[in-house]
C-alpha positions as a Markdown table, in Angstrom:
| # | Residue | x | y | z |
|---|---|---|---|---|
| 1 | Glu | 47.4 | 247.2 | 70.1 |
| 2 | Thr | 49.4 | 247.6 | 67.1 |
| 3 | Glu | 46.9 | 250.3 | 66.1 |
| 4 | Met | 46.6 | 251.9 | 69.2 |
| 5 | Glu | 50.1 | 252.4 | 69.5 |
| 6 | Tyr | 50.3 | 254.0 | 66.1 |
| 7 | Phe | 47.5 | 256.4 | 67.0 |
| 8 | Lys | 49.2 | 257.5 | 70.1 |
| 9 | Lys | 52.8 | 258.0 | 68.1 |
| 10 | Met | 51.2 | 259.9 | 65.8 |
| 11 | Lys | 49.1 | 262.0 | 67.8 |
| 12 | Val | 45.9 | 261.4 | 66.0 |
| 13 | Tyr | 43.8 | 262.7 | 68.2 |
| 14 | Thr | 43.7 | 264.7 | 72.0 |
| 15 | Lys | 41.4 | 263.5 | 74.2 |
| 16 | Val | 38.9 | 266.0 | 75.4 |
| 17 | Pro | 36.1 | 266.2 | 78.1 |
| 18 | Arg | 32.8 | 265.4 | 75.7 |
| 19 | His | 31.4 | 269.0 | 76.7 |
| 20 | Met | 33.9 | 270.9 | 74.3 |
| 21 | Ala | 32.2 | 269.0 | 71.6 |
| 22 | Lys | 28.8 | 270.4 | 72.4 |
| 23 | Gly | 27.1 | 271.5 | 69.4 |
| 24 | Lys | 29.1 | 269.8 | 67.4 |
| 25 | Lys | 28.7 | 266.0 | 65.8 |
| 26 | Val | 31.0 | 263.5 | 67.3 |
| 27 | Ile | 31.3 | 260.8 | 64.5 |
| 28 | Lys | 31.0 | 257.0 | 65.6 |
| 29 | Thr | 34.0 | 254.6 | 65.3 |
| 30 | Arg | 34.3 | 250.9 | 64.3 |
| 31 | Trp | 37.0 | 248.7 | 64.0 |
| 32 | Ile | 37.2 | 246.9 | 60.4 |
| 33 | Asp | 39.5 | 243.7 | 60.0 |
| 34 | Ile | 40.8 | 242.2 | 57.2 |
| 35 | Asn | 42.7 | 239.8 | 55.8 |
| 36 | Lys | 45.4 | 240.7 | 53.2 |
| 37 | Gly | 46.6 | 237.2 | 52.6 |
| 38 | Asp | 45.2 | 233.8 | 52.7 |
| 39 | Glu | 44.4 | 231.2 | 55.1 |
| 40 | Ala | 47.7 | 229.5 | 54.4 |
| 41 | Asn | 49.2 | 232.7 | 54.8 |
| 42 | Pro | 47.4 | 235.6 | 56.6 |
| 43 | Asp | 48.4 | 239.1 | 57.1 |
| 44 | Leu | 45.7 | 240.5 | 59.1 |
| 45 | Arg | 45.1 | 244.4 | 59.5 |
| 46 | Ser | 42.9 | 246.1 | 61.8 |
| 47 | Arg | 41.9 | 249.8 | 60.9 |
| 48 | Leu | 39.9 | 252.2 | 63.8 |
| 49 | Val | 37.5 | 254.1 | 60.9 |
| 50 | Gly | 35.3 | 256.9 | 61.2 |
| 51 | Lys | 31.4 | 256.3 | 60.4 |
| 52 | Glu | 31.0 | 260.1 | 59.1 |
| 53 | Phe | 27.9 | 259.2 | 56.3 |
| 54 | Ala | 27.9 | 262.0 | 53.5 |
| 55 | Asp | 25.1 | 264.2 | 53.7 |
| 56 | Ser | 25.7 | 266.7 | 51.0 |
| 57 | Ile | 27.3 | 266.9 | 47.8 |
| 58 | Asp | 30.6 | 268.8 | 47.9 |
| 59 | Pro | 33.3 | 268.4 | 45.1 |
| 60 | Asn | 36.0 | 269.9 | 47.4 |
| 61 | Leu | 35.9 | 266.6 | 49.5 |
| 62 | Tyr | 37.0 | 264.0 | 46.9 |
| 63 | Ala | 40.3 | 263.0 | 45.4 |
| 64 | Ala | 41.6 | 262.9 | 41.7 |
| 65 | Thr | 42.1 | 259.2 | 40.6 |
| 66 | Pro | 44.6 | 258.9 | 38.0 |
| 67 | Pro | 43.3 | 258.3 | 34.2 |
| 68 | Ile | 44.3 | 254.9 | 32.3 |
| 69 | Glu | 46.6 | 256.9 | 30.0 |
| 70 | Ala | 48.7 | 258.1 | 33.0 |
| 71 | Met | 49.7 | 254.6 | 33.7 |
| 72 | Arg | 50.1 | 253.6 | 30.1 |
| 73 | Leu | 52.6 | 256.4 | 29.7 |
| 74 | Asn | 54.5 | 255.5 | 32.3 |
| 75 | Thr | 54.4 | 251.6 | 31.4 |
| 76 | Asn | 55.4 | 253.0 | 27.8 |
| 77 | Arg | 58.3 | 255.1 | 29.6 |
| 78 | Ala | 59.7 | 252.2 | 31.1 |
| 79 | Ala | 60.2 | 250.4 | 28.0 |
| 80 | Thr | 62.1 | 253.0 | 26.2 |
| 81 | Arg | 65.6 | 254.1 | 27.2 |
| 82 | Thr | 66.5 | 257.6 | 28.6 |
| 83 | Gly | 68.3 | 260.0 | 26.3 |
| 84 | Ser | 71.8 | 258.7 | 27.5 |
| 85 | Gly | 70.6 | 255.0 | 26.6 |
| 86 | Arg | 69.9 | 253.6 | 30.2 |
| 87 | Arg | 67.3 | 251.4 | 31.2 |
| 88 | Arg | 63.9 | 252.6 | 33.1 |
| 89 | Val | 62.6 | 251.0 | 35.7 |
| 90 | Val | 59.1 | 250.6 | 37.4 |
| 91 | Met | 58.4 | 251.1 | 41.1 |
| 92 | Thr | 55.7 | 251.5 | 43.0 |
| 93 | Asn | 55.3 | 252.2 | 46.6 |
| 94 | Asp | 52.5 | 251.7 | 49.1 |
| 95 | Val | 52.0 | 254.1 | 51.8 |
| 96 | Arg | 51.0 | 253.0 | 55.5 |
| 97 | Arg | 48.2 | 254.5 | 57.4 |
| 98 | Ala | 48.4 | 257.1 | 54.6 |
| 99 | Asp | 45.4 | 259.2 | 56.0 |
| 100 | Phe | 47.1 | 260.1 | 59.3 |
| 101 | His | 49.9 | 261.8 | 57.4 |
| 102 | Ala | 47.4 | 264.5 | 56.5 |
| 103 | Ser | 46.8 | 267.6 | 58.7 |
| 104 | Ile | 42.8 | 267.8 | 59.4 |
| 105 | Asp | 41.8 | 271.7 | 58.8 |
| 106 | Arg | 38.0 | 271.5 | 60.5 |
| 107 | Glu | 37.2 | 270.7 | 63.8 |
| 108 | Val | 36.4 | 267.2 | 64.4 |
| 109 | Tyr | 35.6 | 265.3 | 67.0 |
| 110 | Val | 35.5 | 260.9 | 67.4 |
| 111 | Glu | 33.6 | 258.6 | 70.0 |
| 112 | Met | 36.8 | 257.2 | 71.7 |
| 113 | Pro | 37.4 | 253.5 | 71.2 |
| 114 | Ala | 37.1 | 251.3 | 74.6 |
| 115 | Glu | 40.7 | 250.0 | 73.6 |
| 116 | Asp | 41.9 | 253.8 | 74.5 |
| 117 | Lys | 39.7 | 254.3 | 77.8 |
| 118 | Glu | 41.8 | 254.6 | 80.4 |
| 119 | Pro | 41.0 | 254.8 | 84.3 |
| 120 | Gly | 40.1 | 258.5 | 85.0 |
| 121 | Asp | 39.4 | 259.3 | 81.3 |
| 122 | Gly | 35.9 | 260.3 | 82.2 |
| 123 | Asp | 33.6 | 261.0 | 79.9 |
| 124 | Val | 35.9 | 262.0 | 77.1 |
| 125 | Val | 36.1 | 262.0 | 72.8 |
| 126 | Gly | 38.6 | 262.2 | 70.6 |
| 127 | Arg | 39.5 | 266.0 | 68.8 |
| 128 | Leu | 41.2 | 264.9 | 65.5 |
| 129 | Asn | 44.7 | 266.1 | 64.8 |
| 130 | Leu | 45.2 | 264.2 | 61.7 |
| 131 | Cys | 43.0 | 262.6 | 59.3 |
| 132 | Leu | 40.9 | 259.2 | 59.8 |
| 133 | Tyr | 39.6 | 256.6 | 57.4 |
| 134 | Gly | 36.2 | 257.1 | 56.9 |
| 135 | Thr | 36.0 | 260.8 | 57.6 |
| 136 | Arg | 34.9 | 262.6 | 54.2 |
| 137 | Asp | 37.5 | 264.7 | 54.1 |
| 138 | Ala | 40.5 | 262.1 | 54.1 |
| 139 | Ala | 41.1 | 261.8 | 50.9 |
| 140 | His | 41.4 | 264.9 | 49.6 |
| 141 | Arg | 43.6 | 266.1 | 52.5 |
| 142 | Trp | 46.3 | 263.1 | 51.7 |
| 143 | Gln | 46.2 | 263.9 | 47.9 |
| 144 | Glu | 47.2 | 267.8 | 49.0 |
| 145 | Thr | 50.0 | 266.4 | 51.4 |
| 146 | Val | 51.2 | 264.2 | 48.8 |
| 147 | Ala | 51.4 | 267.0 | 46.2 |
| 148 | Glu | 53.0 | 269.3 | 48.6 |
| 149 | His | 55.7 | 267.0 | 49.4 |
| 150 | Leu | 56.3 | 265.9 | 45.6 |
| 151 | Met | 56.8 | 269.7 | 44.7 |
| 152 | Glu | 58.7 | 270.0 | 47.7 |
| 153 | Ile | 61.4 | 267.4 | 46.3 |
| 154 | Gly | 61.3 | 269.3 | 42.3 |
| 155 | Phe | 58.1 | 267.7 | 40.9 |
| 156 | Arg | 55.6 | 269.7 | 38.8 |
| 157 | Arg | 52.0 | 269.0 | 39.3 |
| 158 | Gly | 50.1 | 267.9 | 36.2 |
| 159 | Val | 48.3 | 270.5 | 34.5 |
| 160 | Ala | 45.6 | 268.2 | 32.5 |
| 161 | His | 45.5 | 266.4 | 35.9 |
| 162 | Pro | 46.4 | 266.9 | 39.7 |
| 163 | Ala | 47.8 | 263.4 | 40.4 |
| 164 | Val | 50.4 | 263.0 | 37.8 |
| 165 | Phe | 54.1 | 264.8 | 38.2 |
| 166 | Tyr | 57.2 | 265.0 | 36.7 |
| 167 | Asn | 60.4 | 266.1 | 37.8 |
| 168 | Glu | 62.1 | 267.6 | 34.7 |
| 169 | Lys | 65.5 | 267.4 | 36.6 |
| 170 | Arg | 65.6 | 263.7 | 37.7 |
| 171 | Asp | 63.0 | 262.6 | 34.5 |
| 172 | Ile | 60.8 | 261.1 | 36.4 |
| 173 | Thr | 57.3 | 260.3 | 36.0 |
| 174 | Thr | 55.0 | 259.7 | 39.0 |
| 175 | Leu | 51.5 | 259.1 | 39.5 |
| 176 | Val | 49.4 | 258.7 | 42.8 |
| 177 | His | 46.4 | 256.5 | 43.3 |
| 178 | Gly | 45.2 | 257.0 | 47.1 |
| 179 | Asp | 48.1 | 255.6 | 48.9 |
| 180 | Asp | 49.6 | 254.0 | 46.1 |
| 181 | Tyr | 52.4 | 255.8 | 43.8 |
| 182 | Met | 53.7 | 254.1 | 40.4 |
| 183 | Ser | 57.1 | 255.9 | 39.1 |
| 184 | Thr | 59.3 | 255.5 | 36.1 |
| 185 | Gly | 62.8 | 256.3 | 35.8 |
| 186 | Asp | 66.4 | 255.3 | 35.9 |
| 187 | Ile | 67.2 | 252.6 | 38.7 |
| 188 | Ser | 69.4 | 255.3 | 40.0 |
| 189 | Glu | 66.9 | 258.3 | 40.7 |
| 190 | Met | 64.4 | 255.4 | 41.9 |
| 191 | Lys | 66.4 | 254.7 | 44.4 |
| 192 | Trp | 66.7 | 258.5 | 45.3 |
| 193 | Leu | 63.0 | 258.8 | 45.1 |
| 194 | Glu | 62.7 | 256.1 | 47.3 |
| 195 | Asn | 64.6 | 257.6 | 50.0 |
| 196 | Glu | 63.0 | 260.8 | 50.0 |
| 197 | Leu | 59.7 | 258.9 | 50.4 |
| 198 | Gly | 60.7 | 257.0 | 53.4 |
| 199 | Glu | 62.4 | 259.8 | 55.1 |
| 200 | Arg | 58.5 | 261.2 | 55.1 |
| 201 | Phe | 56.5 | 258.1 | 55.1 |
| 202 | Asp | 56.1 | 254.7 | 56.1 |
| 203 | Ile | 56.4 | 252.9 | 52.7 |
| 204 | Lys | 56.6 | 249.4 | 51.2 |
| 205 | Thr | 58.5 | 249.5 | 47.9 |
| 206 | Gln | 58.7 | 247.0 | 44.7 |
| 207 | Val | 60.8 | 247.4 | 41.8 |
| 208 | Val | 60.3 | 246.0 | 38.2 |
| 209 | Gly | 62.8 | 245.9 | 35.5 |
């Protein structure tokens, strides 16, 4: 129920008659249920995902993974004071349902989950407006959404690696792996970045140091 409410809030897909998808592949969907907690403290998640299988190799559909050196650099910076002598901290941000924040740039249809079928719908499928977990280009489209947002708020994208960013004015180094951010900087600048991310995405934040 929570997931379906989120789908409707974000307008992840638009219901259309099946004949509109004629000649197009309609991707099957399934529910994946996981417990991110444990038996004593369960944290249950249900995610509707697409079952789009890779039938060819296309480098443009994949997202980059930041190198271990980027994390080492951030850790090193966190242990080093700023030029004015202030301490740095490490901040991590986890974006909830990240793919739903990325627009899709191709025509994709998915089978409707039974939980979203209503009386009078008839034979309908969902035309995606946003990316869905399990579709081939979701990770790449999310990575580009991240880059566009960070550059809008003053970051430069890495030349050597597209998942590493630096804000010279605020002296913040950030790397992004999937839906996880890792940043280092002065605590006041971290609060600024947290606010900027929170205005755009639904995030969970932790600060160390």
